C-alpha positions in Angstrom: 61.0 2.0 -35.1 58.8 5.1 -35.2 55.7 3.1 -34.2 57.5 1.6 -31.2 58.9 5.0 -30.3 55.4 6.6 -30.4 53.9 3.8 -28.3 56.7 4.2 -25.8 56.2 8.0 -25.6 52.4 7.6 -25.5 52.7 5.2 -22.5 54.9 7.7 -20.7 52.4 10.6 -21.3 49.5 8.4 -20.3 51.4 7.3 -17.1 52.1 10.9 -16.2 48.5 11.8 -16.7 47.3 8.9 -14.6 49.8 9.5 -11.8 49.2 13.2 -11.4 45.6 13.4 -12.7 46.7 16.1 -15.2 43.7 16.0 -17.5 40.1 15.2 -16.4 36.9 14.7 -18.3 35.6 17.8 -20.0 38.7 19.9 -19.4 39.5 22.7 -21.8 43.2 22.6 -22.3 45.2 25.4 -23.9 48.5 24.0 -25.4 51.3 26.5 -25.5 52.9 26.2 -29.0 56.2 28.0 -29.6 56.8 26.0 -32.8 59.8 24.2 -31.4 60.1 20.4 -31.2 58.8 20.1 -27.6 55.6 22.0 -28.2 54.9 20.2 -31.4 55.4 16.9 -29.6 53.1 18.1 -26.9 50.2 18.9 -29.2 50.6 15.6 -31.0 50.5 13.5 -27.9 47.6 15.5 -26.5 45.8 14.5 -29.7 46.7 10.9 -29.1 45.5 11.1 -25.5 42.2 12.4 -26.6 41.9 9.9 -29.4 43.0 6.7 -27.7 41.8 7.0 -24.1 38.3 7.3 -22.6 39.0 10.9 -21.6 37.0 13.6 -23.4 38.5 17.0 -23.4 39.1 20.0 -25.7 42.5 21.2 -26.9 43.1 24.8 -28.0 46.6 25.4 -29.3 47.9 28.9 -28.6 51.0 30.6 -30.1 52.4 33.6 -28.4 54.0 35.8 -31.1 57.0 37.6 -29.5 57.3 40.0 -32.4 60.3 38.4 -34.1 58.6 38.1 -37.4 58.3 34.4 -37.2 56.1 32.7 -39.9 53.4 30.7 -37.9 52.0 29.0 -41.0 53.9 25.7 -40.6 52.7 25.5 -37.0 49.1 26.4 -38.0 49.2 23.8 -40.8 50.4 21.1 -38.4 47.5 22.0 -36.0 45.0 21.7 -38.9 46.3 18.2 -39.7 45.3 17.2 -36.2 42.0 19.0 -36.4 42.9 22.0 -34.3 42.6 25.7 -35.0 45.7 27.6 -33.9 45.1 30.8 -32.0 47.8 33.4 -32.3 48.4 36.0 -29.6 50.3 39.1 -30.8 52.7 40.7 -28.3 55.8 42.9 -28.3 57.6 40.8 -25.6 60.8 40.5 -27.7 61.1 44.3 -28.0 60.4 44.9 -24.3 63.0 42.3 -23.2 65.8 43.1 -25.6 65.3 46.8 -26.5 63.3 48.6 -23.8 64.6 46.7 -20.8 67.9 45.4 -22.2 68.0 42.7 -19.6 71.2 41.0 -18.6 69.2 37.9 -17.9 66.5 38.1 -20.6 65.3 34.5 -20.3 63.7 35.0 -16.9 61.7 38.1 -17.9 60.8 36.7 -21.3 59.5 33.4 -19.7 57.4 35.3 -17.2 55.9 37.6 -19.8 55.2 34.6 -22.2 53.5 32.7 -19.4 51.4 35.7 -18.5 50.3 36.2 -22.1 49.6 32.5 -22.5 47.6 32.3 -19.2 45.5 35.4 -20.1 44.8 34.1 -23.6 43.8 30.7 -22.2 41.5 32.2 -19.7 39.9 34.5 -22.4 39.3 31.4 -24.6 37.5 29.5 -21.8 40.3 27.1 -20.8 40.8 25.8 -17.3 44.2 24.3 -17.9 47.4 25.2 -19.8 49.7 22.5 -21.0 53.4 23.2 -21.4 56.0 21.1 -23.3 58.5 20.6 -20.5 60.1 17.1 -20.7 62.2 15.0 -18.4 65.4 16.7 -19.3 63.9 20.1 -18.5 62.9 18.9 -15.0 66.4 17.7 -14.2 68.1 20.7 -15.8 65.9 23.1 -13.7 66.8 21.2 -10.5 70.5 21.6 -11.2 70.1 25.3 -12.2 68.4 26.0 -8.9 71.1 24.2 -6.9 74.1 25.6 -8.7 73.0 29.2 -9.2 70.3 29.8 -6.6 71.5 27.5 -3.8 68.1 25.9 -3.3 66.3 22.7 -4.2 63.5 23.8 -6.6 61.8 22.3 -9.6 58.5 22.8 -11.4 55.6 20.5 -10.6 53.7 18.3 -13.1 50.5 20.1 -12.0 50.3 23.6 -10.5 47.2 25.6 -9.7 47.6 29.4 -10.2 45.0 30.9 -8.0 45.7 34.5 -9.2 44.4 33.6 -12.7 42.4 30.5 -11.8 44.4 28.3 -14.3 46.0 24.9 -13.7 49.4 24.4 -15.5 50.2 20.8 -16.5 53.3 19.2 -18.0 52.2 16.0 -19.7 55.8 15.2 -21.1 57.6 15.0 -17.8 58.4 11.3 -18.3 59.6 11.8 -22.0 63.3 12.2 -22.7 64.5 14.9 -25.1 66.4 12.4 -27.2 63.1 10.6 -27.9 61.4 13.9 -28.8 64.3 14.6 -31.3 63.9 11.2 -32.8 60.1 11.5 -33.0 60.2 14.8 -34.8 62.7 13.5 -37.3 60.9 10.2 -37.9 57.6 12.0 -38.6 59.3 14.7 -40.7 57.6 17.4 -38.7 58.6 20.9 -39.6 60.0 22.8 -36.6 59.8 26.6 -36.6 63.3 28.3 -36.2 63.9 30.0 -32.9 64.8 33.6 -33.7 65.6 34.6 -30.1 69.0 36.3 -29.8 69.8 34.5 -26.6 69.1 31.0 -28.0 71.8 28.4 -27.0 73.8 31.0 -25.0 72.1 30.6 -21.6 73.0 28.9 -18.3 70.3 26.4 -19.0 72.2 25.3 -22.1 75.4 24.9 -20.1 73.6 22.7 -17.6 72.1 20.7 -20.4 75.6 20.0 -21.8 76.8 19.1 -18.3 74.0 16.6 -17.8 74.5 15.2 -21.3 78.0 14.3 -20.3 76.7 12.7 -17.1 74.2 10.7 -19.1 76.9 9.4 -21.5 79.0 8.2 -18.5 76.0 6.9 -16.6 73.1 5.9 -18.9 69.7 6.4 -17.3 71.1 9.1 -14.9 68.4 11.7 -15.8 65.6 9.2 -15.2 67.1 8.2 -11.9 67.3 11.8 -10.8 63.7 12.3 -11.8 62.7 9.4 -9.7 64.7 10.8 -6.8 62.8 14.1 -7.1 59.5 12.2 -7.0 60.7 10.4 -3.9 61.8 13.5 -2.0 60.2 14.1 1.5 61.4 15.8 4.6 62.9 12.6 6.0 65.4 12.5 3.1 67.4 15.5 4.4 70.1 15.8 7.1 70.3 12.1 8.1 
């Protein structure tokens, strides 16, 4: 089962890469590794993409240490097994968000600061692209968050050029479902690093995730259909 699952997920990653031209020859790709299941899956399938396609590119895994005292060794060891050297960027983001600023909505500030630290580290290490571990469920969840709480239709793109830092952000897992990531991590006995964030599983995003899980149970394939709808959106779809 695990081999079939890996082949299925690899095909989805390859298809996303081909459709959106995410990684090109001789790219230097920084992979953001938090230590969670999504980022560990990301680095594994980047490794497969490099190993089993004609593409030649470099991967540099980067971990942004938020100051929670997390042990990065399991993450570093997994990277070594794939032939990569994990780069660790020390920050005090956790202290700034939860102590100095005491944000009511800590996730937004934390995400912005983490992205900034990751992009700066990637640029310093000579990378032209940053790969993030957002998957299909994340795409759909983000859309519903924007509609329900911001009253707008907004979702992140598979490929985005950030002109201020001259970095292109890519999301190779956009066709991969979270349930397959969960199964992949378990089948390969990959050690996930515990999330020590105080706000973990208490956010609006988690509420939306539960809502869409219920929708998926009632209508199997709903998330993938919503993703296809996002890809098919154009100005002629509105106000008919």
